[in-house]
C-alpha positions in Angstrom: 9.1 12.3 -7.1 7.1 10.8 -4.2 7.9 7.2 -5.3 11.6 8.2 -5.7 11.6 9.6 -2.1 10.0 6.4 -1.0 12.6 4.2 -2.7 15.4 6.4 -1.2 14.0 5.9 2.3 13.7 2.1 1.8 17.3 2.1 0.7 18.3 4.1 3.7 16.7 1.7 6.1 18.2 -1.3 4.3 21.7 0.3 4.5 21.2 1.0 8.1 20.3 -2.6 8.9 23.1 -3.8 6.7 25.6 -1.7 8.6 24.4 -3.3 11.8 24.8 -6.7 10.2 21.1 -7.3 10.7 19.8 -7.4 7.1 18.7 -10.9 6.0 20.7 -12.3 3.1 17.5 -12.9 1.0 17.0 -9.1 0.9 20.5 -8.6 -0.5 19.7 -10.4 -3.8 15.9 -10.5 -4.1 13.4 -8.4 -2.1 10.6 -10.9 -2.7 8.0 -8.1 -2.3 9.4 -6.9 1.0 11.1 -3.5 1.6 13.5 -4.4 4.4 14.0 -6.8 7.3 16.1 -7.8 10.2 17.6 -11.0 11.8 16.6 -11.5 15.4 17.9 -14.5 17.3 18.8 -16.2 14.1 15.3 -15.7 12.5 14.6 -13.3 9.6 11.7 -10.9 9.9 10.4 -8.5 7.3 9.6 -4.8 7.5 7.4 -2.5 5.4 9.0 0.9 5.0 7.1 4.1 4.4 8.4 7.7 4.2 5.1 9.4 4.1 2.7 10.3 6.9 -0.3 9.2 4.9 1.0 6.2 3.0 -0.9 4.0 0.5 -1.2 0.2 0.7 -2.5 -2.6 -1.4 -3.2 -1.0 -4.7 -5.4 -3.3 -6.8 -6.4 -2.7 -10.5 -10.0 -2.9 -11.7 -11.4 -3.3 -15.2 -14.9 -2.8 -16.6 -16.3 -5.8 -18.5 -18.4 -4.4 -21.4 -20.3 -7.7 -21.9 -21.5 -7.9 -18.3 -21.3 -4.2 -17.5 -19.6 -5.0 -14.3 -16.3 -4.1 -12.6 -13.8 -7.0 -12.1 -10.4 -7.2 -10.5 -7.5 -7.2 -13.0 -6.2 -10.2 -11.1 -8.0 -12.5 -8.7 -5.8 -13.1 -5.7 -5.6 -12.8 -1.9 -5.7 -9.0 -2.1 -8.8 -8.9 -4.3 -10.5 -11.3 -1.9 -9.7 -9.0 1.0 -11.3 -6.1 -0.9 -14.3 -8.2 -1.8 -14.8 -9.1 1.8 -15.0 -5.4 2.6 -17.3 -4.8 -0.4 -15.0 -2.3 -2.2 -16.7 -2.5 -5.6 -20.0 -1.6 -4.0 -18.8 2.0 -3.7 -18.5 2.4 -7.4 -21.6 4.1 -8.9 -23.5 1.2 -10.6 -24.7 3.6 -13.4 -21.2 4.8 -14.3 -20.0 3.6 -17.7 -16.3 4.4 -18.1 -15.3 6.1 -21.3 -12.0 4.2 -21.1 -13.8 1.0 -21.9 -16.7 2.3 -24.0 -15.2 4.7 -26.5 -14.2 3.0 -29.8 -11.7 3.1 -31.3 -9.7 3.8 -28.1 -7.4 6.4 -29.7 -10.4 8.7 -30.1 -10.8 9.0 -26.3 -10.5 12.7 -25.4 -9.2 14.6 -22.4 -12.8 15.4 -21.5 -13.6 11.7 -21.5 -10.6 11.0 -19.2 -11.7 13.8 -16.8 -15.2 12.3 -16.9 -13.9 8.9 -15.8 -11.7 10.5 -13.1 -14.5 12.5 -11.7 -17.1 9.7 -11.6 -14.8 6.9 -10.4 -12.9 8.9 -7.7 -14.0 8.2 -4.1 -12.1 9.2 -1.0 -12.5 8.9 2.7 -14.4 5.6 2.8 -13.6 4.5 6.4 -12.2 1.0 6.9 -13.0 0.3 10.6 -11.5 -3.2 10.4 -7.7 -2.9 10.3 -7.4 -6.7 9.6 -7.7 -5.8 5.9 -4.3 -4.1 6.2 -2.8 -6.6 8.6 -3.7 -9.6 6.4 -2.4 -7.8 3.3 1.1 -7.9 4.8 0.7 -11.2 6.6 0.4 -12.9 3.2 4.0 -11.7 2.6 5.1 -12.8 6.0 5.6 -9.1 6.9 4.6 -8.2 10.4 6.4 -4.9 11.0 6.3 -1.4 9.5 8.7 1.6 9.8 7.1 5.0 9.3 9.5 7.9 8.8 9.3 10.3 11.9 6.9 7.9 13.6 9.0 4.8 14.2 8.6 1.0 14.2 5.3 -0.8 14.8 4.0 -4.3 14.4 1.1 -5.2 12.1 -0.8 -8.5 12.6 1.6 -9.9 15.3 4.7 -8.8 17.2 6.1 -12.2 16.3 9.7 -11.3 17.3 8.5 -10.1 20.7 10.2 -6.8 20.4 7.7 -4.9 22.5 7.0 -2.3 19.8 3.4 -0.8 19.6 0.8 -1.9 17.1 0.2 0.1 13.9 -3.3 1.5 14.4 -3.8 4.3 11.9 -7.1 5.7 10.6 -7.6 3.5 7.5 -9.6 4.6 4.4 -10.4 3.1 1.0 -9.8 5.3 -2.1 -11.0 4.6 -5.6 -9.0 6.4 -8.3 -8.4 6.6 -12.1 -4.6 6.9 -12.1 -2.6 8.4 -15.0 0.3 6.3 -16.2 1.5 8.7 -19.0 0.3 12.0 -20.3 0.2 10.6 -23.8 -1.8 8.8 -25.2 -4.8 10.1 -23.4 -6.1 6.6 -22.6 -3.0 5.7 -20.6 -4.7 5.5 -17.3 -6.2 2.7 -15.2 -8.7 2.2 -12.3 -7.5 1.2 -8.8 -8.6 0.6 -5.3 -6.1 1.4 -2.6 -5.9 1.7 1.2 -4.7 5.0 2.7 -3.5 5.1 6.3 -3.7 8.5 8.0 -1.1 8.6 10.8 -0.8 12.2 12.1 -3.0 11.5 15.2 -1.1 8.3 16.0 1.3 8.3 18.9 4.9 8.0 17.9 6.4 4.6 18.6 8.9 4.3 21.4 11.2 2.5 18.9 12.7 3.7 15.7 15.2 2.0 13.3 16.7 5.4 12.6 16.9 6.2 16.4 15.5 9.7 15.6 12.4 9.7 17.7 12.9 6.5 19.7 15.4 3.8 20.8 16.6 1.2 18.4 14.4 -1.9 19.0 15.9 -4.8 21.1 17.0 -6.8 18.1 19.5 -9.5 19.2 
């Protein structure tokens, strides 16, 4: 339900920008990893869109290598390098051997095994004091703005369109979780690192694409 609400809010913002004839053509046919965007003085800019007050960012999968008894990223890329720079994997208990990768054959994995993995892998509230981890995550997609429902529009790494919107400075945390994909089979779950931004204490932006809590930004 949460993901559906998120998708609906993304569509709402795209429709709003389309109505104002500001939505870049590239977002009409292929989002290219970005939720929304606007055209300002003939240049296209991208916007991340979040409907939740404590949104997640940068989910990255982890696998346990039985031969080396070490955790590795499912894919090595810019995002995994950012997490490595922070030392995300150091927060996993080095003595934890996940049942998901040690029970054989896999179909014999039980619900108790799954709960064991979830309990021992789960970590919350690991403070990320350096917000560059989040800013660089979006900069790699050339995305420098974020719209938070009921909070407004902010910039991330740079206010490259010079709109005068405030910077996005939430409390940022790392979370480690074993996420269920399907209730059956029991082993249909995976391990992830993800950033969570807590925004309740943040000041509302003075600008808002919805114009609910602030003025529409000076997009020309």
